[in-house]
C-alpha positions as CSV (number, residue, x, y, z in Angstrom):
1,M,33.1,-91.8,25.2
2,G,34.0,-90.7,29.1
3,L,37.1,-89.0,30.5
4,G,39.9,-88.8,27.7
5,G,38.9,-92.0,25.8
6,I,38.4,-94.3,28.7
7,N,35.2,-95.2,29.2
8,I,32.8,-96.4,31.8
9,W,33.4,-99.9,31.3
10,S,37.8,-100.1,31.7
11,L,37.0,-97.6,34.8
12,L,34.6,-100.7,36.5
13,I,37.3,-103.6,35.3
14,I,40.5,-101.4,36.5
15,L,38.3,-100.9,39.8
16,V,37.3,-105.1,40.1
17,I,41.3,-105.2,39.7
18,V,41.7,-102.8,42.3
19,A,39.2,-103.8,44.4
20,L,40.5,-107.6,44.1
21,I,44.1,-106.5,44.3
22,F,44.1,-104.4,47.9
23,G,40.8,-106.2,49.5
24,T,37.6,-103.3,50.2
25,K,38.4,-103.2,53.9
26,R,41.6,-102.1,53.0
27,L,40.7,-99.5,50.8
28,R,37.4,-98.5,52.7
29,G,40.5,-97.4,55.3
30,I,42.4,-95.6,52.9
31,G,39.4,-93.7,52.0
32,G,38.3,-93.2,55.6
33,D,42.1,-91.8,56.2
34,L,42.0,-89.8,52.7
35,G,38.6,-87.8,53.9
36,G,40.3,-87.2,57.3
37,A,43.3,-85.5,55.8
38,I,41.0,-84.0,53.4
39,K,38.5,-82.1,56.6
40,G,42.0,-81.4,58.6
41,F,43.3,-79.1,55.0
42,K,40.6,-77.4,55.1
43,K,40.3,-76.9,59.2
44,A,43.7,-75.7,58.9
45,L,43.1,-73.9,56.0
46,N,39.4,-71.7,57.5
47,D,41.7,-71.3,61.1
48,D,44.5,-69.6,58.9
49,S,41.7,-67.1,57.2
50,K,40.7,-66.7,60.4
51,D,43.6,-65.7,62.2
52,N,44.8,-63.2,58.9
53,E,41.3,-60.9,59.2
54,D,41.7,-60.4,62.7
55,A,44.7,-59.9,62.2
56,I,44.1,-57.2,59.8
57,K,41.7,-55.5,61.8
58,E,43.8,-55.5,64.8
59,S,46.8,-53.8,62.4
60,Q,43.7,-51.0,61.4
61,K,42.4,-50.4,64.5
62,E,46.0,-49.8,65.7
63,E,46.8,-47.3,62.9
64,N,43.5,-45.5,63.4
65,S,44.2,-45.3,67.1
66,N,47.2,-43.7,65.9
67,D,45.6,-41.1,63.8
68,S,43.7,-39.8,66.7
69,A,46.7,-39.4,68.7
70,D,48.6,-37.5,66.5
71,K,45.8,-35.3,65.8
């Protein structure tokens, strides 16, 4: 038994049927597009988290300078 009652032979048969329907060239293109989308998504998440960290550091600096001016 494999994933939820699907064994390796069932997965191979499904893979062969999908390859026959779409063709290997089209599947390769879909895989490349999917990989590019995932890379773009990860990059966007990393850029967004860096922007948030920079904004937090900047606001902390402003708070510290305001506290110093008040003393």
